[in-house]
KEKOL-366451 format. One line per 4 residues: number of its first residue (from 0); for each residue x, y, z of N, C-alpha, C. Coordinates in nm, 2 decimals. Atoms other than C-alpha are relative to their C-alpha. Layout:
<recs>
NUM> X Y Z X Y Z X Y Z; ...
</recs>
This chain:
<recs>
0> -0.09 0.02 0.11 -2.02 -2.39 -1.00 -0.08 -0.01 -0.13; 0.06 -0.01 0.13 -2.10 -2.33 -1.36 0.01 -0.14 -0.08; 0.01 0.12 0.07 -2.21 -2.63 -1.57 0.09 0.02 -0.13; -0.09 -0.01 0.11 -1.94 -2.70 -1.83 -0.07 0.00 -0.14
4> 0.07 0.02 0.13 -2.19 -2.78 -2.10 -0.10 0.11 -0.03; 0.09 -0.11 0.02 -2.41 -2.47 -2.05 0.07 0.12 -0.06; -0.07 -0.12 0.06 -2.31 -2.18 -2.28 -0.09 0.12 0.01; 0.07 -0.13 0.00 -2.41 -1.82 -2.24 -0.01 0.05 -0.14
8> 0.01 -0.05 0.14 -2.55 -1.68 -2.56 0.09 0.13 -0.01; -0.07 -0.12 0.02 -2.34 -1.40 -2.71 -0.08 0.12 0.02; 0.07 -0.13 -0.03 -2.43 -1.04 -2.62 -0.06 0.06 -0.13; 0.04 -0.05 0.13 -2.47 -0.96 -2.99 -0.01 -0.11 -0.10
12> 0.01 0.10 0.11 -2.58 -1.15 -3.30 -0.05 0.07 -0.12; 0.04 -0.06 0.13 -2.65 -1.07 -3.67 -0.15 -0.03 -0.03; 0.14 0.02 0.04 -3.01 -1.02 -3.78 0.01 -0.08 -0.13; 0.00 0.08 0.12 -3.09 -1.29 -4.04 -0.05 0.07 -0.12
16> 0.06 -0.07 0.11 -3.26 -1.03 -4.26 0.10 0.11 -0.05; -0.08 -0.11 0.05 -3.03 -0.73 -4.27 0.15 -0.02 0.02; -0.14 0.04 -0.02 -2.70 -0.89 -4.15 0.07 0.09 0.10; -0.07 -0.08 -0.10 -2.63 -0.62 -3.89 -0.01 -0.06 0.14
20> 0.00 0.05 -0.14 -2.54 -0.70 -3.53 -0.08 0.08 0.09; 0.09 -0.07 -0.10 -2.78 -0.62 -3.25 0.02 -0.07 0.14; -0.02 0.05 -0.14 -2.78 -0.66 -2.87 -0.11 -0.09 0.04; 0.10 0.10 -0.06 -2.96 -0.93 -2.67 -0.11 0.07 0.07
24> 0.12 -0.05 -0.06 -3.30 -0.89 -2.53 -0.05 -0.12 0.08; 0.05 0.11 -0.09 -3.47 -1.10 -2.25 -0.13 -0.06 -0.06; 0.12 0.07 0.04 -3.74 -1.35 -2.31 -0.12 0.07 0.07; 0.10 -0.07 -0.08 -3.94 -1.16 -2.05 -0.05 0.12 -0.09
28> 0.04 -0.12 0.08 -3.94 -0.85 -2.28 -0.08 -0.05 -0.12; 0.07 0.06 0.12 -4.05 -1.06 -2.58 -0.14 -0.04 0.04; 0.13 0.05 -0.05 -4.33 -1.23 -2.38 -0.10 0.12 0.02; 0.09 -0.11 -0.03 -4.47 -0.89 -2.28 -0.03 0.09 -0.12
32> 0.03 -0.09 0.12 -4.47 -0.74 -2.63 -0.06 -0.08 -0.12; 0.06 0.07 0.11 -4.59 -1.02 -2.86 -0.15 -0.02 0.02; 0.15 0.01 -0.01 -4.96 -1.05 -2.94 -0.05 -0.13 0.07; 0.05 0.13 -0.06 -4.99 -1.42 -2.85 0.12 -0.07 0.06
36> -0.11 0.07 -0.06 -4.72 -1.52 -2.61 -0.02 -0.15 0.03; 0.03 0.14 -0.03 -4.89 -1.85 -2.54 0.03 -0.09 -0.13; -0.03 0.08 0.13 -4.82 -1.95 -2.91 0.15 0.01 -0.03; -0.14 -0.01 0.03 -4.45 -1.85 -2.90 0.08 -0.12 0.05
40> -0.08 0.12 -0.03 -4.21 -2.14 -2.91 0.14 0.05 0.05; -0.12 -0.05 -0.06 -3.95 -2.00 -2.68 0.10 -0.12 0.03; -0.10 0.10 -0.03 -3.63 -2.20 -2.65 0.11 0.07 0.08; -0.10 -0.05 -0.09 -3.32 -2.16 -2.43 0.12 0.07 -0.07
44> -0.11 -0.07 0.07 -3.12 -1.98 -2.70 0.00 0.15 0.03; 0.00 -0.15 -0.02 -3.03 -1.61 -2.70 -0.10 0.06 -0.10; 0.09 -0.08 0.09 -3.27 -1.35 -2.85 0.05 0.14 -0.01; -0.06 -0.13 0.03 -3.19 -1.01 -3.00 -0.11 0.09 -0.05
48> 0.09 -0.11 0.04 -3.37 -0.68 -3.08 0.06 0.07 -0.12; -0.04 -0.08 0.12 -3.34 -0.53 -3.43 -0.07 0.13 0.00; 0.06 -0.13 0.00 -3.40 -0.16 -3.43 0.01 0.07 -0.14; -0.01 -0.06 0.14 -3.35 -0.10 -3.81 -0.14 0.03 -0.05
52> 0.13 -0.03 0.05 -3.65 0.09 -3.94 -0.03 -0.06 -0.14; 0.02 0.06 0.13 -3.60 -0.07 -4.28 -0.02 -0.15 0.00; 0.01 0.14 -0.02 -3.62 -0.42 -4.14 -0.13 -0.04 0.07; 0.13 0.03 -0.07 -3.96 -0.58 -4.05 0.02 -0.09 0.12
56> -0.03 0.08 -0.11 -3.79 -0.81 -3.80 0.02 0.09 0.13; -0.02 -0.07 -0.12 -3.81 -0.69 -3.44 0.09 -0.09 0.10; -0.08 0.09 -0.08 -3.68 -1.00 -3.25 0.05 -0.12 -0.08; -0.05 0.12 0.07 -3.46 -1.29 -3.37 0.08 -0.08 0.10
60> -0.07 0.09 -0.08 -3.30 -1.59 -3.22 0.14 -0.04 -0.06; -0.12 0.05 0.05 -2.96 -1.75 -3.25 -0.02 -0.09 -0.11; 0.03 0.09 0.10 -3.12 -2.00 -3.47 -0.06 0.06 -0.13; 0.05 -0.08 0.10 -3.23 -1.72 -3.70 -0.16 0.00 -0.02
64> 0.14 -0.02 0.00 -3.60 -1.75 -3.61 -0.03 0.15 0.02; 0.03 -0.14 -0.01 -3.78 -1.42 -3.63 -0.14 0.03 0.05; 0.13 -0.05 -0.04 -4.06 -1.22 -3.48 -0.01 0.14 -0.06; 0.01 -0.13 0.08 -4.19 -0.94 -3.70 -0.09 0.10 0.06
68> 0.08 -0.11 -0.05 -4.36 -0.61 -3.63 -0.15 -0.04 0.01; 0.14 0.04 0.01 -4.70 -0.76 -3.73 -0.04 -0.09 0.12; 0.02 0.09 -0.11 -4.66 -1.01 -3.44 0.00 0.07 0.14; -0.01 -0.07 -0.13 -4.63 -0.74 -3.17 -0.13 0.07 0.03
72> 0.12 -0.07 -0.04 -4.91 -0.57 -2.98 0.00 0.15 -0.03; -0.01 -0.14 0.03 -4.78 -0.22 -3.06 0.11 0.03 -0.10; -0.11 -0.04 0.09 -4.57 -0.04 -3.31 0.12 0.04 0.07; -0.13 -0.03 -0.07 -4.20 -0.02 -3.22 0.04 0.14 -0.05
76> -0.03 -0.14 0.03 -4.13 0.36 -3.21 0.13 0.02 -0.07; -0.13 -0.02 0.07 -3.76 0.33 -3.32 -0.01 -0.05 -0.14; 0.01 0.06 0.13 -3.88 0.15 -3.63 -0.08 0.09 -0.09; 0.08 -0.10 0.08 -4.10 0.44 -3.75 0.04 0.14 0.04
80> -0.05 -0.13 -0.03 -3.98 0.80 -3.77 -0.12 0.10 -0.02; 0.12 -0.09 0.01 -4.31 0.99 -3.71 -0.01 0.08 0.14; 0.01 -0.07 -0.12 -4.39 1.26 -3.45 -0.07 -0.07 0.11; 0.08 0.07 -0.10 -4.64 1.04 -3.28 0.06 -0.14 0.05
84> -0.07 0.13 -0.03 -4.40 0.74 -3.26 0.04 0.00 0.15; -0.03 0.01 -0.15 -4.35 0.62 -2.90 0.15 0.00 0.02; -0.14 -0.01 -0.05 -4.02 0.70 -2.73 0.01 -0.07 0.13; 0.00 0.05 -0.14 -4.10 0.62 -2.37 -0.14 -0.08 0.02
88> 0.12 0.09 -0.01 -4.34 0.32 -2.33 -0.05 0.00 0.15; 0.04 0.00 -0.14 -4.35 0.35 -1.95 -0.10 0.12 0.03; 0.08 -0.12 -0.03 -4.51 0.70 -1.95 -0.07 0.06 -0.12; 0.07 -0.04 0.12 -4.65 0.73 -2.31 0.05 0.12 -0.06
92> -0.06 -0.12 0.06 -4.41 0.99 -2.44 0.03 -0.02 -0.15; -0.03 0.01 0.15 -4.40 1.04 -2.82 0.13 0.07 -0.03; -0.13 -0.07 0.05 -4.10 1.15 -3.03 -0.02 0.15 0.01; 0.03 -0.15 0.00 -4.26 1.50 -3.06 0.01 0.05 0.15
96> 0.00 -0.05 -0.14 -4.31 1.53 -2.68 0.13 -0.02 0.07; -0.13 0.03 -0.07 -3.96 1.40 -2.60 0.09 0.12 -0.01; -0.08 -0.12 0.00 -3.82 1.74 -2.70 -0.03 0.10 0.11; 0.04 -0.08 -0.11 -4.00 1.90 -2.41 0.09 -0.03 0.12
100> -0.10 0.02 -0.11 -3.73 1.94 -2.13 -0.07 -0.04 0.13; 0.07 0.04 -0.12 -3.99 1.91 -1.85 -0.04 -0.14 0.00; 0.04 0.14 0.01 -4.11 1.58 -1.98 0.12 -0.09 0.02; -0.13 0.08 -0.02 -3.75 1.45 -2.01 0.04 0.00 0.14
104> -0.04 0.00 -0.15 -3.68 1.56 -1.65 -0.09 -0.09 0.08; 0.09 0.09 -0.06 -3.99 1.38 -1.54 0.04 -0.14 -0.01; -0.04 0.14 0.02 -3.88 1.06 -1.70 0.13 -0.03 0.07; -0.13 0.02 -0.07 -3.53 1.10 -1.56 -0.02 -0.02 0.14
108> 0.03 0.01 -0.14 -3.67 1.14 -1.21 -0.07 -0.14 0.02; 0.07 0.12 -0.02 -3.90 0.84 -1.25 0.10 -0.12 -0.02; -0.10 0.10 0.02 -3.60 0.64 -1.38 0.09 -0.01 0.13; -0.08 0.00 -0.12 -3.40 0.74 -1.07 -0.08 -0.07 0.12
112> 0.09 0.05 -0.10 -3.70 0.65 -0.85 -0.04 -0.15 -0.02; 0.03 0.14 0.04 -3.72 0.31 -1.03 -0.15 -0.03 -0.01; 0.14 0.03 0.02 -4.08 0.35 -1.11 -0.03 -0.03 -0.15; 0.02 0.04 0.14 -4.03 0.27 -1.48 -0.01 -0.15 -0.01
116> 0.01 0.14 0.03 -4.09 -0.07 -1.64 0.06 -0.03 -0.14; -0.06 0.01 0.13 -3.86 -0.06 -1.94 0.02 -0.14 -0.04; -0.03 0.13 0.04 -3.77 -0.42 -1.93 -0.12 -0.08 -0.06; 0.12 0.07 0.05 -4.13 -0.52 -2.01 -0.07 0.09 -0.10
120> 0.08 -0.08 0.09 -4.29 -0.22 -2.17 0.07 0.05 -0.13; -0.07 -0.05 0.12 -4.02 -0.10 -2.41 0.04 -0.13 -0.08; -0.04 0.12 0.08 -3.98 -0.35 -2.69 0.15 -0.03 -0.01; -0.15 0.03 0.00 -3.60 -0.31 -2.68 0.04 -0.06 0.14
124> -0.04 0.05 -0.13 -3.60 -0.40 -2.31 0.09 0.09 0.07; -0.09 -0.09 -0.05 -3.39 -0.10 -2.24 -0.06 0.14 0.04; 0.04 -0.13 -0.04 -3.42 0.25 -2.09 -0.02 0.09 -0.13; 0.03 -0.08 0.11 -3.57 0.50 -2.33 0.08 0.13 -0.01
128> -0.06 -0.13 0.00 -3.37 0.80 -2.23 0.10 0.04 -0.11; -0.09 -0.02 0.12 -3.11 0.76 -2.51 -0.08 0.04 -0.12; 0.08 -0.03 0.12 -3.40 0.80 -2.76 -0.06 0.14 0.01; 0.05 -0.14 -0.01 -3.50 1.15 -2.62 0.09 0.09 -0.08
132> -0.08 -0.10 0.07 -3.39 1.46 -2.82 0.10 0.06 0.09
</recs>
């Protein structure tokens, strides 16, 4: 039975910097992508992923706390529009390489075979296939 006092965070929330709504992301994803996870003050609130290239915020909480690009181990590919920007973090595919159909087919097959690790490697915590050309 569900505890009446426990509330599930909303699936979407507004970024405190740009005001746009973004989808939730797991704390597991955040822990695997920030430089110093041992210093992160995780709380039981919801967290969200901002993919706006113009916004320096990558993750934010319901309390409007933020984690910026400079606090991550790697550059978030969707936040920079360059040929070498990462599209697939599981297999190291760049934006430029993502236009190669054989590479896309490889990633599709690996996804079907469940050999990817999108929830931890991809800063968005989601599958990268929607970001391929």
